[in-house]
C-alpha positions in Angstrom: 115.3 206.5 93.0 116.1 206.6 96.2 119.8 207.8 96.7 121.2 207.3 100.3 124.9 208.9 100.8 127.7 208.2 103.3 130.6 210.2 104.4 134.0 208.6 105.1 136.2 211.8 106.1 134.7 214.1 103.8 131.7 216.4 104.1 129.6 216.2 101.0 127.8 219.6 100.7 124.0 220.2 99.4 125.4 221.2 95.4 127.4 217.8 95.5 124.3 216.3 96.4 121.8 218.1 93.9 124.3 217.5 91.3 124.7 213.6 91.8 121.2 213.4 92.5 120.8 214.9 89.2 122.9 212.7 87.5 122.3 209.8 88.5 118.1 210.5 87.9 119.1 210.2 84.0 119.8 206.1 85.0 116.4 205.8 86.3 115.3 205.3 82.6 116.7 201.9 82.9 115.1 201.2 86.0 111.3 201.2 87.8 110.3 202.9 90.4 111.9 201.0 93.1 116.1 201.4 92.4 118.3 202.7 94.8 121.6 204.1 94.7 124.1 204.1 97.5 127.3 206.9 97.3 130.1 207.2 99.7 132.4 209.6 99.7 135.6 209.2 101.5 138.9 211.4 101.6 142.3 209.3 102.2 146.0 211.5 102.0 144.3 214.4 99.5 142.3 211.6 97.2 139.0 211.5 97.2 137.3 208.2 96.4 133.9 208.0 95.3 131.7 204.8 95.6 128.2 204.1 94.2 126.2 201.3 94.3 123.0 200.9 92.2 120.5 198.2 92.9 117.7 196.9 91.7 115.6 194.1 91.5 118.3 191.9 92.9 121.0 193.6 90.6 124.1 195.1 91.9 125.7 198.2 89.5 129.0 199.6 91.1 131.7 202.0 90.3 134.4 203.5 92.4 136.8 205.7 91.5 139.7 208.0 92.9 141.1 211.6 91.8 142.2 214.8 93.2 138.5 216.0 93.0 135.2 214.7 93.6 132.9 216.3 90.9 135.7 214.7 88.4 134.9 211.3 89.9 131.2 211.5 89.4 132.1 211.9 85.7 133.9 208.7 86.6 131.9 206.8 88.3 128.3 207.2 86.1 129.6 206.6 82.4 131.3 202.9 84.5 127.8 202.5 86.0 125.9 202.6 82.7 128.3 200.5 80.9 127.0 197.5 83.7 123.8 198.3 82.7 123.6 198.3 79.3 125.9 194.8 79.6 123.6 193.2 81.2 120.6 194.5 79.4 122.0 193.2 76.0 123.2 189.6 78.3 119.7 189.1 78.8 117.6 190.2 76.3 119.8 189.1 73.2 118.2 190.5 70.4 119.5 192.9 67.8 117.8 196.4 68.4 117.6 198.2 64.4 117.3 201.8 66.4 120.8 203.1 67.7 120.5 203.5 71.9 120.8 206.6 73.2 122.9 206.5 76.2 123.3 209.2 79.1 127.0 208.8 79.9 128.5 206.7 77.3 129.2 207.8 73.8 129.3 204.2 72.1 127.9 200.7 72.6 130.2 198.8 75.1 131.7 195.6 73.5 129.8 192.5 74.8 132.0 190.4 75.2 132.9 188.2 78.5 136.2 186.4 79.1 136.8 182.8 78.5 137.5 180.3 81.2 141.4 179.5 80.6 142.3 177.7 83.3 140.6 175.3 85.9 142.2 174.1 89.3 140.2 171.6 91.2 141.9 170.7 94.9 140.5 169.0 98.1 139.0 170.9 100.7 140.9 170.1 104.3 139.1 172.0 107.1 141.5 174.8 108.3 141.1 177.1 111.1 141.0 181.2 110.1 144.4 181.8 111.5 146.3 179.3 109.1 143.8 180.6 106.1 145.6 184.0 106.1 149.2 182.5 107.0 148.7 180.4 104.2 147.4 183.7 101.9 150.5 185.4 103.0 153.1 182.5 102.0 151.5 181.6 98.9 151.6 185.2 98.0 147.9 185.0 96.5 144.9 187.7 96.8 143.0 185.2 98.1 142.4 181.8 99.7 139.5 179.3 99.3 139.4 176.9 102.6 136.8 174.6 104.9 135.9 176.3 108.6 137.0 174.0 110.5 134.8 175.7 112.9 132.4 176.1 111.1 132.0 173.2 108.9 131.3 175.9 105.9 133.5 177.0 102.6 134.9 180.4 103.3 137.0 182.5 101.0 139.4 184.8 102.8 141.0 187.8 100.8 143.2 190.6 100.7 141.5 193.8 100.4 143.1 197.0 98.8 143.5 198.4 102.6 145.7 195.3 103.5 143.2 194.0 106.0 141.4 191.0 105.0 137.9 190.0 104.1 136.3 187.0 104.6 133.0 185.3 102.4 131.1 182.5 104.0 128.9 180.7 101.6 126.0 179.0 102.5 125.2 176.3 100.3 
């Protein structure tokens, strides 16, 4: 597994790289040789944040955790990644196994039950400028806003990030 480390206001030491590399290699049993991992370490206001993204054959598994200690973050993030991997495998294989699988970071098989769609909204998209979409998201108090971008003619999704900045998703169809 190819592992890339990214530092954002946090200096990653060699010991930390060795520990996380060793633990990520344990997940190699789920993937082929072309899997890659991106580990982002950042620090903000004495809170250390770890983001782990593992990609394999077009699938992305992601975990983001924060605590006072980056080493504790490893033990919080990797079970989340493994849970996503196991859920995806169970969903795709749909076969019941007789033997109990062994896990690296989980203690038991996670329940694979996806929530039902309980609400559906339909609305007409009117051409809207990005600035008007920002105004609408503030006015409505929502965390996202779907609109037809008047400048590009494409469907866009404007969303508020955790850092209170905006993100924009442009949909190609």
